Every structure is written in C-alpha cells, then in structure tokens.
N, C-alpha and C positions, 0 to 999 in steps of 0.2 A: 781460550786455550792457555796453557801455562807458558810463562815466559822463560826463555833461555837464560842461563846464568853465566857470568864471566868467571875466569879463574881467580882464586884467592891470591892476594899479593904475598910474595915470599916473606915480606917483613912481618905480616900478621902471624904467619906460621912460626917464624923464629921467636917472635915475642911470646907466643903461646907456650912454646917449649921452655923458654926462660922463666915464665911465670910458674909453670908446673914444677920445674926443678927447684926454684927458690921456695916454693910453698912447702917443700918437705923439711925446710929448716927454720922458717919463720913465717908468722902470719902476714897476710896481705890485706891492706886497706884499699878499698876501691871507691868509686864515686858515691856521692851522698845518698842517692836514691836506690842503691843496691845494698847487698849484705856486707856489713863491716864486721871484722873480727876484733874482739877486745879481750880475749882470754888465750892463754897458751894451750889450754885443753880444748881442742877444736871440736870434740864430739860432745854435743849437748847431753845432759843427763835426762832422766825421764821427766823431770819437772821443768825442762827447758824447751824452747823452740829454737830460734836462731839467735845467737848472741850478736849484738850490734853496738856500734858506737853512736850514742845519742848526742845530738847537737843541742845543747841546752843554753837558753838565755835566762839569766837571773836578773830580775828587775832591781836595780840599784836606785833607791829613792830616799835620800837623806831627810827630806821633808816629811816627817811622820805626823804632822798635824792633820786633823780631820778635814778631808775635802767636803765640799758642800753636799754631796749626795749620800754621805754616811753619817751615822750618829752613834755615840756610846761605845766606840771602839778605842783600843789602845794599840797603836801600830808600832812595829819595830823594823829595823833594817840591818840587823847583824846576820850575815849569812856565811861567816867563816867556817863554821862546822859543816854546813851543807856543802859548800864548795870543796872543802877538803875531802869529804866522802865521795862526791861525784868524780872529782879528778882522780882519786885513788882507784875508781872503777874504770878509768880510761875514757870517760866521757869528755867531749869537747865542751868546755864551759866558758861562756862569755858573760860579761856584765853589761847591761844596757840601761842607760839613764833615760830620764824623761825626754831630754833633748834628742837622744838617739832615736827613740821611738817616734817622736814628733817628726823627725827627718826620714821616716819610713824605712828604718833599718831592720825592723822586725818583719821578716819575710819567711814564708814557708820553705823557700828555696835554700835558706841559710840556717834555719833553726827548726827543730822538731817539736820542742817543748818550751813554753814560756812559763817561768816560775815566779810567783809572787810569794815571798817569804814573810808572811804576817804583815803585808802591806798591800796597798791598792794603788792603781794608776791615778795620777793627778787629773783634774777635770779636762785639761786640753788634749789628753791622749786616750780617753776612754774608748772612743771609736776606733782609734788606731789599733789598740789591743783587740777589740772585738773583731776588727777586720782580719787580723791574723787568724783568729779562731774560726770565723766564717769561711775563710779560705782553706780550712782543713788542718791548720796548726792546732796542736794540743796545748792545754792550759792546766797547770798544777798550782793549786792554792794551798797555803798553810794558814790555819787558824783564821784570823780576821780577814783574810783575802776573800772569804766567802761573801762578804758584804758586796764586793764588786761583782762576783759571779752571779749574785741575785740581781743587783741593779742593772747589769747589762743583759739580763735574760739568758745568760749562758747555761746555767745549770737548772734554773726554774723559769721557763718562758713567762709564766704568769706574774713573776715578780719584776719584770722589766720596768725601770723607772723608779724602783723602790729597793732599798738595800735589804729588805726582808727581815730585819731585826725584830724579834718578838712575834713575828708571824711564822716564818719558816725556820728560824734558828734562834738560839739563846746561849748565854754564857753559863758554864758550870765550873765551879772551882775544884776540878779533879783532873788528874793527868794519867790515870790508869785506865787502860783500854783492853777490850776483849775482841779477838778476831771472830768475825761473824760468819764468814763463808769462805769456801775455797774458790779462788779466782786467780788468773795470771798475776795479779798484783799481790796476792797473798800466798803464792805457791810455796814459799819457804816456811809456811806455818800450817798448823792444823786448827780447826775450829776450836774456840775457847782458849787458844794460846794467849798469853798476856804480853803487853808491851807498855812502856811509859813514854810520854811525850815531853818535850822541853817546856819550861814555863811553870806557872802556878795554876793554870786552868786551861780550858779550851772552849771554843764555840762548837755547839752541837746542833745538827739538824733535827727537827721533829720528824722522825722517820714515817710515822703514820700519815702525816700531812703531805710529806714529800711524795709518797707513792700515789697520791691522788692527782698530782699535776700531769700536764700533757706529756711530759717525758718520764713520768714516774715508773712506767713499766720497763724502762731502759736503764734505770739507776740501780746500781748494786751497792748494798751496804757491806762495806769491807770490815768495819770495826764499829763497836759501840762502847759507850761508857760502861765500865766493868760491872756496875750493879744495876743498870737499867737499860734494857735492850732497845727502847724507843729513842734513846739519845744516840744518834748516829754521828760518830766522830770522824769516820773516814768513808767516803763514797766515791764511786766511779761511774761515769756516764759515757756510753757509746750512743750518741744521739741519732734519732731517726728523722728528725725534722730538718736540722741544718747544723753545720759546723763540725769541728773536730772533736776528738775525745777530751774529756774533762775529768779531773780528780781533785778531791779536797781531802787534805790530811790534817791532823792536829799537830801542834807544836810550832817551834820557831826555827830559824836557821843558825842561831849562835852555837848550839850544840845539838847532838843527836841523842834522842831519848834511849833508854834501855831497851834493847831488843827491837829497835825500830829501823835499823839500817836497811835490812832486806826489804821491808815494806816500801821504803822510799825508792830504792833502785829498781825493784821489780815493777813498781807503779810507773816509773819513767819508761822502762822497756815496753810496757803495755801501751803507754800513751803514744809512743813514736808512730807517726803515720807510715803506712806501707803503700805509697802512692802507685796507682796504675799509670799515672802520667802527671806531669807538672805543666800548668797553664799560666800564662801571664797576659793580663789585659792592659792594653796601652792607654794610659791617661796622659802620657807625656806630650801628645800632639793634640790635646784638647778635643776629644771625641764628642760628637754631637749628643751621644747618650752615655751616661755613666752607669755604674753597677749599683752602688748604694746611694742613699739620699744625702750623704755627706761628701760625695765626689764633686767638689767645687770646681775642679778643672774641666768639668763637662758643663755645657750650657743647659743640659737636661739630665740632672742626676736621678738615681733611683729607678733604673729601668731593667736591670738584668739580675736582680736578686734571686728570682725563682730559678733561672737557668743555672746560676752559680751554685745554688743550693742543691739542685739536681745532680750536678757534677761532683760536688764534694761528697754527697751521699753515695756516690759510686766510686769512692776512693781516689778521686783526683784531688790535687791541691791547686789553689787558685790565688795568685798574687796580682798586684797592680804595679805597672811600671810608671813611676813618677819622674818628672823632669829632674835631670841630674847635671851638675856642672861638668862631669866627665863625659857627657853625651848620653843620648837616649837609646837609639837602636845601635848598640855596640856589641861586639862579640862577648865582652865581659858580662853584659846584662842578659844577652839572649842564650848563652851556652848553658845556663842553669835550667832551661825550660825545653819542653817538647813541643809546645804549641803557643804561638803568638796570636792574639786576637786584636784586630784593628777595626775600628768603627768610625766611619765618616769623620776624618780628622780635620779640624779647622785650622791647625797649624801645619806649616809646610814640612814635608819630609825631604831632607837634603839628599843629594846624590850619594854622598858617603854613607848615609843611613840606608838608602835603598841597596847599596852594594853590600853593606853589612848583613842585611836581611837575606839577600840572595846567597851570600857565602854561607850563612847559617843554614839555609834550606839545603844547600849543597852538602852540608855535614849531617843532614838528617832531620833538621827542624821542619815544622809544619806551620802553615799560615791559614787563619780564617779571617777573611776580609769582608766586611759588611758595608756596602754603599747604599744609595737610595735614589729615588726618582730625581733626575737632574733638573726637572722643571720647577723651580721655586726654592726659596730659602738658601740660595747659593750652593745647592748640593752638587751642581756641576763642578764647582771648585773642589769640594771634598772628594768627589769621584776622581778628579784628576790626580789627587794625591794618592789614592789607592792604586790607580793605574801605574804609578811609578814602581809599585811593588810587584805587580802581576803581569804586566805587558810582555815581559820576556818569557813568560810561561804559556803563551798562546791564549791568554785571557785578557779581557778588557771590558770595563763598564762602558756601555754606550752613553755618550755625553749629550745626546739630544733626545732620545726616546723616553717618554714617561707616560704612565697610565695611573690615574687616581683610583680606579675601580678596585674593590675588594673581591677577590676571586679565589677559587680552589684550584691549585695547580695539579698537574698530572706527573707522577714519578717516572723516571727512567730506571730500568733494571740496573742496580748497582748495590754493592754491600751497604751503603749508607741509607738506602731506602727500605731496609728490612722492617717489616711491621708497619709500613706507612702506605697510605692509599690517597690521602688528600693533605695538602699543605695550604693553609690560608695565608694569603699575602695581599697587602693593600698598598697603594701609592708606590708602585714598583717601577723600576727602570727595566733595562734589558742588558744582556751580556753578549759580547761578540767573542766567539771561540774559533780557533783555527788549529791546525796541526793535531797534536795528540790530546788536546783538552777535550773533556767529555761533559755533556749536559747531565744534570741530575733532576731538575724540575723544569717543565716546559708548559706553555699554554699557547696553543696554535703554533705559529712558527717562531715564537720568541723563547729564548732560553733565559730563565730567571735565576737559577742557581747552577753553577758548573764547578768542575774539579779538574785538577791536574796531578798526576803522579809522576814525579820527575825521575823516579828510580832511586832517589835519595830521600828527599822530603816530599811532602804533599801540600796541596793548596785547595781550598774551597772558597769560591767567590759568590757572594749574594748581592743582588741589586736592590734589596730591601733590608733595612736594619730593624724593623719593628716586629717581624714575625717571631723573633726570639725574646722580645721584651715581655715584661710581666703581664701585660694585657693581651699579648699575642700568643704566648706559648701555651695558653690554656685552650686554644682553638685547634680543631681537627687533629692531625698527627704532628703538630708542631713540636710538642714536648719530646716525642719519641725520636723525631729526626734530629732535634737539638742534642740529644744524647748520642745518637748514632754517629753524627759527624765527628764528635770528639773521639769516640772509640776508633774510628778509621784514621783520623788525622794523627793520633798519638801512637798508632800501631805500625808505622811504616817500617820499623826495624823488628817487628815481632816475628818469631819463628814458631810460635805455638798457636794453633787454632783451637779454640775452646768452644764446644757446643754444650749449652746447658739449658734445661727447661724445668728446673726444680720449682714447682708451684708453691712450695712451702715458704721460700724466701720472698721477701717483699720486693726485692729486685735481684736480677741475675748477677749483678756485680758483687754481691756480698754472700754468695753461696759458699759452702765449705771449700769447693774446688777453686773458686775465684780467690778466696782468702788465702788459700795455700800458695797459689801462684804469686800473689802479691807479697806474701811472707818471704818467699824465696827470691824475690826480685826478678822474676822471669817475665819479660814482656809477652803479652798475648793479645790476640784479637778475639773478641767475644761475638758469638752468633747464637740465635735461639730459635730460628725457624728452619725447618729441614731443607726447604728450597734454597735458602741462603747459605746453609752449610754446604750444600751441593755446589752452589755458585763459587764460594770461596775456595773449596777444594779443587775446583777446575781452573780458577783464575790464577792462583798463587801456589808456590811450592812451600811446604811446611816441614820443619824438622821433626815436629811432633803434633799429632792430632789427639785431643782429649774429648771424649763424648760422655757426658753425664746425663743419663736419660731416665729420670725417675717418674716421667709423666707420659706424654703422648708417644705413640709408636713412630718409628722412622720407616718410611716406605721401602719396599723392595729395591727400587731404583737407587735410593741413597745408600742403602747397604751395599749395593753393587759398586757404587763409587768408592766406598770405604774399602771394599774387598780389592778393587783394582789398585788403590793406594798402597795397601799392605803388600799386595803382590809385587808392586814396583819397589819394595824395600822400605816403605814408610813405617814410622814408629807410631804406635797407637796405644792409648789407655782408654778403656771403655768400661762403664758401669751401667748395667741395665737389667731389668727383670723381664725383658721382652723377647728372649730367645724363643719361647714357646709360641709367639705370634707367627714367626716364620722359621720353624725348626729345620727346614730343609735348605735354607739359604746357604750357598757355598762359603760365605764369610766365616761361618762357625767352624767349618772343617779347616779353613786356612788358619784360624786362630788356634786350632789344635784340640777341638772337642766336639762332642755331639750332645744334643739335648737328651736328658734322661727323664726327668720329672720335675714337677713344680716344687719349689722350696716349701717345706712345712711351715706353717704360720708360727711367728714369734720364736723361732729357733735361733740358737747361737751360731756364730761363725768361729770355728776352731782353727787355730794356727797349726799347720802341719810341719812347716819347716821354720823353726824359731830362729835359725841362723841367717835366714835370708834378709838382705838389706831392707826390703819394704816393711819389715817389722822392727828394725832397730837403727836405721841410719837415715837422716840425722837424728830422728827422735827414737830413743830407746823405749818402745812401747811397754815392755816389761810385764805384760799380762798374757795369758794363754788363749784368750778368745775375745771376740767382740760381741756385745749384746745389743739388739735393736731396742731403741727407746721410742722414736717416732714411728708410727705405723703407716706405711704407704699402701696398706691392704695386701699388696702382692710383694713379698720380700725379694723373690728372685727365682732362680732355676738351679737344679742340681745337674751336673755335667759329667759326662764320661770322657775322660782325657785320653787322647791318642798318644802313641809311643813317642812322637816327635815333639811333645809338649810336656810341661811339668806342672803338677798340681801343688799349690802352696798353702791352701786352706780350704776347709769344707765343712760339711754338716756334722760329721762325726768327730769324736775326740782325736782319733788318729786316722791316718790316711786309709780310705777304703774305696773300692771301685764304685763308680757311678755317683759319688757323693761330693764331687769337687765344686768349689765356688770361685776360687781365684786361680787363673791359669796363665802361666808364662809360656809364650810360644814364639815361633819364628826367630829362634836363636837369641832370645831376650829382647826382641824388638816390639813385642806386643804383650800387654797385660790386660786380661779380661776379668772383670768382676761380675760374676753372675748373681751376687748378693749386693743389693744397693748400698754403697758406702754411706750415702746420706742418711740412712736410718740410724747410724751409730751416733746419736746426738748426746749420749751420756759421757761419763768420764770413768770408765771401768778401771783404767790403770791408775786413777787418782793422781793425775799429772797437773790438774787445774785447766786442762785444755780438752775440748771435745775430741772424742776418739775419731770421728770422721775427718776432722781437720788434720789430725796427726797422720792418719793413713794416706790421705791425699798427698801430704807433704812428702812422705817417704816414697810413694809410688812415682811421683814426678821427679824426685831427686834421683831415684834409681835409673829412670829412663834418661835423664839429663847426663848422668855420668857415662852412659853408653854412647851418647852422642859425642861427648868430648873424646872418648877413646877412639871412636871411629874417625873423628876429625884428624887426630894426630896420626893414626895409622895410614889413613888414605891421603894424607897431605892436605887436608882441609876440605871442607864442604864448599863446592864451587859457588861463587857469587855471594858469600857471606863476609861481612865485616864482623869481627867478634870482640866482645869484651868479656873477660872471664872473672867470675866471682867464686872464690873458694870459701866453703863454710864448714867442712868437716875433714877428716883425713883421707888422702887419695890412695887408691889401689891398696898396696901392701900394708900401709898404716891406716887404712880405712878412711882417707879423706875424700869426701864427695866434692866435686867441683861443679859449680853452676855457671853457665855462661848465658849471655844474651847475644844472640847472633843477629847481624843486620843484613837483610836481604835486599838486593837490587832488583826491583821489579816495577812493572808499569801496567796500568790498566787504562 
C-alpha cells in the first residue's frame, strides 16, 4: 500500500517562493548534476536544447617531449585562446597538471569534460585519465591528442596499446575543413560550411578504416579535410561498449581558428554527461576486490569492470574514492554522490566515518555493501567493518554462518527483482534482518541479500561480493539485478515513475524519453515490466507517471491502476498505439477521448495548436508537423476528443473531428499521445536533434511546470523535499521551472 506523507516544512516553501521571485530578474545556478543556466536569454532557440555550465578540466602539461607510447608527434601546451573562449561562454575552467591527475583530482563528480589541447598524458597517468573516461567522464582531444585516444583504446578499442599512427590516422599539412554532417556539435553550421583550425596542419583519421572498428557504427564524422572526404578531422563518439562520450577536433589551444568557435563550444555542450545518478566506489579502505586491474589499493584488482561498464552505459557516472589526508568517508567526499559502494574492507572504518555515512544516508544518500562468507581469509573481520555501517538500519552480516556451495537463489517480490528469476551466488554468508529491513534474495530460511528504505536514503546488503564480479555477473540474472539495484538505490528522491519497453533501443535507459529526463535533470525510477509498473504505482506516490509503450500491450488490470491514479489527481504522460486493443477501457474516457480508428500507415502528425508549450518550450520546434521515420508497424490510433479535453495535434493539417492524436485532459494533468512519439527519429525541424527527443522534453517540461504551480498554490506537495531548477522563462515571461522533489517513503 502507499505510504503516508508528512507536511512540507515551511522553510522549503519560503525558499521556493524566493527562488521563483529571484528567477524573474537573474539566472539561477544549481548543483552540478542539474541544469545550469549560462545565458541571459533563457529560452533556447530551435537549434538548442538546455544551456548548461560545463565544468572543464584542461590538461596543463609543460613537458611536451614524446612519451614512450607515442611517436612522430609534435605536442604543444599553449591553451590561452581556448581558455579565453570557454570562460567567455561562462564555463567553469580549471587547469590540471600531471601531479593533480596522479593525485586523483580528475573525477566525474567535479568535471564533465577533460581536454587535451594538442598534448597527451604522461606515462604515469594514462590509466588515471582512462579511469575518468571509463567512469562516464567525457574527453575532448585536439590534434595530436588522438595518439592517446588510440593508445588507451578510448576512440578505437582495437588500437589499445598502440598510438594508431599511420594505421588509423596520419598528418596532413592543411588547416581548412568542411562540415560533414548535422549533429549537436555542428548545430551552428550547415553541411559543407568551412572553418580553419590553428597551426600549419592537422592529424586526420582514415574514415573508411575507422568505420570498420568495433565502435565504428557509433562514430560520427563532424568534419573532413576540405578536398578529401575520407580525411576525418573532427569526429564524435557516443560509445556503446564502455566509457563516456569522446570527441576529437583539429587545431591547438593557443588561438581559435576562423569560424571554429561554435564547433568547440557546441562539442563541449554535447560531451557533458547527463547522469541519472552518481556512484562512488570505496578504495580508501582497501576493499578485497577492486574495479580495474590497476586498483592497487585492493588485494584483488580488476573484478568489477563489467558492472561499472553496464552502469556507465545507462548514464550513471562512476568514481573511485581514494585515501585522503582530509579523511575518507566525510561529508565533503560523500555529498557529491548518490550511491556509495563498499566491498569487504580490509582497513578499519572509524566511528566518525560511520557517523558521516549515516548522516549522509539521512540526507538522501544510498549505500551498497558487499560482504562475504565469514569462514576463511579473515572475511569475518571485513564483515565486522561493514556491520559498522548497516547495523543501525536493522541489517547485519552474520559473522559465523558460511556456505561454499554455488546455488541459485530465489527472489522476493520487490522493485529490484524486476526481470529476475535466478541469482547465482557462491561462497556466501547470511544476513540477519530485523525491524523494517526486507529480504530480496533467499535460499531456504537464509537471507542472502536484503534492503532497507530509511525514508531518506536506501541500503542494500549482500553477503557475497562475487556475484557482481566479472566472472559472476554473466551468470543467471546477475547482470539484470546488478543494474536494478542501482536504479532503485539512486532513485530514493525520484518523483517520476517511467515505464518504457521500447524494443528498438539496446537498453531502456537510453530511449528518447529516458534521455529527455536526463537532459532536464529530473530524477526518475525506471520500470519495464507491467507487473512491476503496477507494483511501483501501488508502493509509492508519484508526482508524474510516464508510460512509453511502443511494444507489448499493458493488461486491463494495469490500465485500471493507471485509471485510479489519474482519478486520484495523478499526472500522466502516455504514448501508445494500443488503444484499439482495449477500446472500452474506462481509462480512455477519463483521459478525454474515445477510440475512432487505426492510424493510417506512414502518415504525418500535424500540429493543431502551434502556440501550445509542448511544441515550443523549452525547445522551439519550429515545424508544422512530425514525420515518422522508424516504422513500428502500427503507428497509433485516431481519437474522438470529448468536450472536457483538448486536441493539440492529429492526422489532418487542421483540427477535424475524430482525427486527434495528442490529447490534453484532466485540467492539464494528462497528456495522451495516440501516435507513438518514438517513431519520430528524424530531424524534420533541422535542429540537429531528433524530433522524438525534442517532443518528449517539451511534454515533460510542460507537466513539470504544472507541478510547480500546484505546489505553490497548495502550499507544497506533502512529504516532498524539493530542489528547483529553472531553465526557461516562468509563467508570464515564459520561464519553465524544473524541480526534483524528494519523497519520504518506505518499503
């Protein structure tokens, strides 16, 4: 059943009013993983998405001699022109030396983009920079920096261990370039526009060869040498295998080439991570297992690479917490993250550190703790250290029970076990639970993984550390559960429930609607199975439910749950072609329409109300219709709109009866899309962004503005802690305000 909510504190309400009032006069900068404003004109143009303040680290390396892993390059270290450009754009620009990076100051929590301006990392920090990229940080290289991008396997996995010179790239003595394609990084240009880079020549990729590599399908050629299209001088990579986004541009940092400024700044905007959550893995207490094979602070390095890569591919960022003279588990270190991962620590956790973790959980942080079978290898001692962090939450590792057998565990119904039927675990211990703690996986009478929802933060405790390791995650449903737990742990303050089953995307976390939520900085909990959608709707209260349904049908009973949610005043955005499967379900009438007929194949969706915010705020779509590109076979349904609802778009050029597709109902609380938004994979408005992405952004933004208005009028939504992000003009001046609300709930 749903949990009751407490009244919002008056301080939060007063703060909200103050922020809204001040926003009418000057921009507001908020915390790093939300939307930051860097322009006085807060309404993005048609070629923009959300303006943000990028946190940029420029590599300052005075030693420009060849490191041992490269050959035939001439490196430079003058970045005065680049720094002036970026600071003029309002970016936060820092300079990091080799020693800074060696001291682990290059973190995704502090920096979005790492820039090598015609230079490469020295030998002792090649893995440090790679670690930033593997954790979801973005990397931008200029000219000869591509030698490192190849050597580290960042842009070409097949080149790892070799700088790729004369194989994948070569030097050409020309600085005139031609824009190759429309892309967010080239949105200020048209194809065949020209620009010049600094210097006397540039390094160029062999484009034909680059496309044959394992990441070749994900590399975009942004620009090429003016007279030869196969010489790719600027490329962008959004990797599918591992790591953050990457870009390589021509030129140096001493000055900016002719007509090149927009390419640089827009590339950085595109590179910036839009994290669903920020994770930190504790190395400061010498965990028994490390993530990468260079994690020397662990006695067994190289164990969690696969799991880390899975999370980064789902738009999480991942840092490591190293020992610090200022302390390890401190509020300063923890406050930058949503999730702390602790694995069988061989170093003692002090009482003050345990208190710091507890206080951080009380502020909304979450903990994943992995212990092990206490019988052997002193794991009883490491388990005791973990118990210092979890005992106060009705959880404890059993310090005597151990079983070496490898078995398949049975799941307990819980949001984290979605899509999971068996979990393989070996050499496990047991967990003692009391009070409000809940089991997640059991075998017989023993609990092997358990959780606690404190109402602020969340905790998951496992008595085995190997099921998530590279050799364990490939078994049974270990991989799926390893993703699910992070989804749940980092969503304790989420007010949006997202259901998505788009089979076209290789994972549900990078669908157009997921990308839109991340772009807006809105926390959400993702579900993909209808039974678990039903479970989450009944367990928790949500400010907004979004259902993106381009595949399997949702059952009558789940539609009934959605109907009851809307009846109770809930806000809903829904996109589906499945109305005709259950045309008499009462949900449709509650949303303000009736089924008329199937949508004609390959038809356009015409905008009927061009002034409505879902077509122009924050993204000014600027076109009169949407055209389907990807064919889901069944486009959608034509709807007859009732008098208590409003048709916003439909099958005909202008509004006609029985031909509606987008319906606004319930006093603006529901938006129904009878035409699948996901089919609009093209760029009809020539903005350099996919049309489906833009429409999802605007629909979510429209609904979020209504939530803010309701919060203020009603004196706040009970039980929510709120932080507010403003990104366009509010009410009379058209500024849209986006908030992330934090809910106090327990399961």
